C-alpha positions in Angstrom: 0.0 0.0 0.0 1.4 3.4 -1.1 1.3 6.2 1.4 0.3 9.7 0.2 0.8 12.7 2.4 -1.5 15.5 1.4 -0.7 19.0 2.9 -3.6 21.5 3.0 -1.8 24.9 3.0 -4.9 27.2 3.4 -5.6 28.5 6.9 -9.3 28.0 6.0 -11.0 24.8 5.3 -13.0 25.9 2.3 -12.2 25.8 -1.5 -8.7 24.5 -1.2 -9.7 21.9 1.3 -12.7 20.7 -0.9 -10.5 20.4 -4.0 -7.8 18.5 -2.0 -10.4 16.0 -0.7 -11.8 15.5 -4.1 -8.4 14.8 -5.5 -7.7 12.4 -2.7 -11.0 10.6 -3.3 -10.0 10.2 -7.0 -6.9 8.1 -6.1 -7.2 4.3 -6.3 -8.2 3.2 -2.8 -6.8 -0.3 -3.2 -3.4 0.9 -4.0 -2.8 4.0 -1.8 -3.7 5.4 1.6 -4.1 9.2 1.8 -3.4 11.2 5.0 -4.4 14.9 4.9 -2.7 17.3 7.3 -3.3 21.0 7.9 -0.2 23.2 7.5 -1.8 25.6 10.1 -1.5 22.8 12.7 2.3 23.0 12.6 4.4 25.6 14.3 6.5 27.1 11.5 8.9 29.9 12.3 10.3 32.1 9.5 13.8 31.2 8.2 16.5 33.5 9.7 19.0 32.9 6.8 21.7 31.5 9.1 22.8 28.8 6.5 23.1 26.2 9.3 20.9 23.6 7.4 22.7 24.3 4.1 26.1 23.7 5.7 24.9 20.4 7.3 24.2 21.6 10.8 20.9 21.5 12.7 18.5 24.4 12.4 18.6 26.5 15.6 14.8 27.2 15.3 12.7 25.0 17.6 9.3 24.3 16.1 7.4 21.7 14.0 9.3 21.9 10.7 11.5 18.9 11.2 8.5 16.8 12.2 6.6 17.8 9.0 9.8 17.3 6.8 10.3 13.8 8.2 6.6 12.9 7.5 7.1 14.0 3.9 10.3 11.9 3.6 8.4 8.9 5.0 5.6 9.2 2.5 5.7 7.5 -0.9 4.0 10.4 -2.7 2.9 14.0 -1.9 0.1 16.4 -2.6 0.3 20.1 -1.7 -2.8 22.2 -2.0 -2.5 26.0 -1.8 -4.7 29.0 -2.3 -3.4 32.1 -4.1 -2.7 35.0 -1.7 -1.5 38.3 -3.2 -0.2 36.6 -6.4 1.5 33.7 -4.7 1.4 31.1 -2.0 0.3 32.0 1.6 3.0 33.1 4.0 2.8 30.0 6.1 3.6 27.8 3.0 6.4 30.2 1.9 7.9 30.0 5.4 7.9 26.2 5.2 9.5 26.2 1.7 12.2 28.6 2.9 12.9 26.1 5.7 13.6 23.4 3.2 16.8 25.2 1.9 18.8 22.1 2.7 16.6 20.0 0.3 17.7 22.4 -2.5 21.3 21.1 -1.9 20.5 17.6 -0.7 17.1 16.6 -2.0 15.6 14.1 0.4 12.4 13.7 -1.5 14.1 12.4 -4.7 11.9 10.2 -6.8 8.6 10.8 -5.0 5.7 11.7 -7.2 4.2 15.1 -6.2 1.0 16.9 -7.3 0.2 20.5 -6.6 -3.3 22.0 -6.4 -4.0 25.7 -6.6 -7.2 27.6 -5.9 -7.8 31.2 -6.6 -10.5 33.9 -6.6 -9.6 34.5 -10.2 -6.0 35.3 -10.9 -2.3 34.3 -10.5 -3.1 30.5 -10.5 -0.7 29.8 -13.3 2.1 31.8 -11.8 1.6 30.1 -8.4 1.4 26.7 -10.0 4.6 27.2 -12.0 6.4 28.3 -8.8 5.3 25.2 -6.9 6.3 23.0 -9.8 9.8 24.6 -9.6 10.0 23.9 -5.9 9.1 20.2 -6.5 11.9 20.0 -9.1 14.4 21.4 -6.6 13.2 18.9 -4.1 14.0 16.1 -6.6 10.4 14.9 -7.0 8.7 13.5 -10.0 6.5 16.5 -10.6 3.1 15.6 -12.1 2.2 19.3 -12.4 -0.5 21.4 -10.9 -4.3 21.5 -11.0 -5.8 25.0 -10.7 -9.4 26.0 -10.1 -11.2 29.2 -9.4 -13.5 29.6 -6.4 -16.5 29.3 -8.7 -15.2 26.0 -10.2 -14.7 24.5 -6.8 -18.3 25.2 -5.7 -19.3 21.7 -6.7 -16.6 20.2 -4.5 -15.4 17.9 -7.4 -12.1 18.1 -9.1 -13.4 16.6 -12.4 -11.3 15.0 -15.1 -7.7 16.0 -15.0 -4.7 14.7 -17.1 -2.4 16.0 -14.3 -4.2 13.9 -11.7 -4.0 10.9 -14.1 -0.3 11.5 -14.5 0.2 11.5 -10.7 -1.8 8.2 -10.4 0.4 6.7 -13.2 3.6 7.6 -11.4 2.1 6.4 -8.1 1.3 3.0 -9.6 4.1 2.5 -12.1 6.9 4.3 -10.3 9.1 7.2 -11.0 10.9 5.3 -13.9 7.9 6.4 -16.0 8.7 10.1 -15.3 10.0 12.1 -18.3 11.8 15.2 -16.9 11.6 18.3 -19.1 14.4 20.7 -20.1 14.0 22.9 -17.0 14.0 19.8 -14.7 17.2 18.5 -16.3 18.9 21.9 -16.3 18.2 22.3 -12.5 19.5 18.8 -11.8 22.7 19.5 -13.8 23.3 22.8 -12.1 22.7 21.3 -8.7 25.2 18.5 -9.6 27.9 20.9 -10.5 27.3 23.0 -7.4 27.3 19.8 -5.2 30.6 18.6 -6.8 32.4 22.0 -6.6 31.1 24.1 -3.6 30.2 22.3 -0.4 31.8 19.1 0.9 28.6 18.1 2.7 26.7 18.3 -0.6 29.4 16.4 -2.5 29.5 13.6 0.0 25.7 13.3 0.0 25.5 13.2 -3.8 28.4 10.7 -4.0 26.6 8.4 -1.5 23.4 8.7 -3.6 25.3 8.0 -6.8 24.1 11.2 -8.4 27.5 12.7 -9.4 27.7 10.3 -12.3 24.0 10.0 -13.0 21.9 11.8 -15.6 19.1 12.4 -13.0 18.0 11.9 -9.4 16.4 8.6 -10.3 16.0 6.3 -13.3 13.6 8.1 -15.6 12.6 8.3 -19.3 15.2 10.7 -20.7 15.6 10.9 -24.5 19.2 10.3 -25.8 19.4 13.9 -27.2 18.6 15.3 -23.8 21.3 13.2 -22.2 23.9 14.4 -24.6 23.0 18.1 -24.3 22.9 17.9 -20.5 26.3 16.2 -20.5 27.7 19.1 -22.6 26.0 21.6 -20.3 27.6 19.9 -17.2 31.1 20.2 -18.7 30.4 23.9 -19.5 29.1 24.7 -16.0 31.9 22.8 -14.4 34.4 25.1 -16.1 32.5 28.2 -15.0 31.7 27.1 -11.4 35.1 26.2 -10.0 35.8 24.2 -6.8 35.8 26.4 -3.7 34.0 29.3 -5.5 31.3 30.9 -3.3 27.9 31.3 -4.8 
């Protein structure tokens, strides 16, 4: 049985919550078990930019962030549902994302399918969805994409037919080997690989242990030969530009 952790990032339990529950109900019950948690139930302090986590040390802030992060790591797949607040995600979700800075260096969620859900009163859904997709890529996830709905569209409480949801289910059942990373995804991996090799020893050791320093991606995936060749050339170019010991 696959475990799916679904994070409801709205402080209210209205449109975003309804859409998340609808998406969870659309998953195959005989294959996965969904747990929905409210982000507002966790104590999440703003990042203070001390770089402790990035450099491999414990975060000095004492709250619920590590508890939530470990629950995400323990899950087989993830769903994050967010409303649009002032053109982006709510402050509570942004605070949590900021506190995952170490995952941008050492992605602990590599290979996990992830689905994003965005609700809006009428605007900035695409911008917010693209931002969340990018976060999922940095985390090393198999990003299915995002589903966006307006408040009017969520009135029925049903998510309806969705190719993005179907893609998430496909990855959930068939595994991340079915994932086909796009150009941006491959570029981010290649850049992260060069940075890991040349900048911080803690990153280099982590990537070496994972076998990523010599890999084309975080996990076995469907990558076209042309993409592999171009990313190999890009790696060689970036490795000459970003030199060992160079501060970023």
